[in-house]
C-alpha positions as CSV (number, residue, x, y, z in Angstrom):
1,H,44.5,-149.6,129.9
2,K,43.7,-149.7,126.0
3,Q,40.5,-152.3,125.5
4,G,40.5,-153.3,121.6
5,G,38.4,-156.1,120.5
6,T,35.9,-156.1,118.1
7,L,35.4,-152.4,118.6
8,G,38.8,-151.7,118.1
9,N,40.6,-149.5,120.7
10,F,38.6,-146.0,119.5
11,V,36.2,-144.3,122.0
12,K,33.9,-142.5,119.9
13,W,30.7,-141.7,121.8
14,N,30.1,-141.3,125.3
15,F,28.3,-144.0,126.2
16,T,30.6,-146.8,125.4
17,K,30.5,-148.6,128.4
18,F,33.5,-150.7,130.2
19,I,34.2,-152.7,133.0
20,V,36.7,-153.2,135.3
21,D,37.0,-155.8,138.0
22,K,38.2,-155.0,141.2
23,D,41.2,-154.1,141.2
24,G,40.0,-151.6,138.0
25,V,41.2,-153.1,135.5
26,P,39.4,-152.7,132.2
27,V,38.1,-156.6,131.3
28,E,35.3,-155.7,128.9
29,R,33.5,-153.1,126.4
30,H,30.5,-152.5,125.7
31,G,29.1,-150.3,122.9
32,P,26.4,-147.4,123.3
33,N,23.7,-150.2,122.1
34,V,24.0,-152.2,125.1
35,D,21.3,-152.5,127.5
36,P,23.1,-151.6,130.6
37,L,21.0,-154.1,132.5
38,D,22.6,-156.9,130.4
39,L,25.4,-156.1,131.4
40,V,24.8,-157.5,135.1
41,K,26.0,-161.6,134.9
42,S,29.4,-159.9,133.4
43,L,29.0,-157.5,136.4
44,E,28.8,-160.5,139.0
45,K,31.1,-162.2,137.5
46,Y,34.3,-160.1,138.1
47,W,32.6,-158.8,141.7
């Protein structure tokens, strides 16, 4: 699945983070500068 948005479709670095729901569908994309600990609320929302 493509996950576009403000970061576009291209993944420049392997540190780009994707959040997938429990069905494996990508629902959010975050750049390499985002601290993984800042994603806890998003993870809890989908899981």
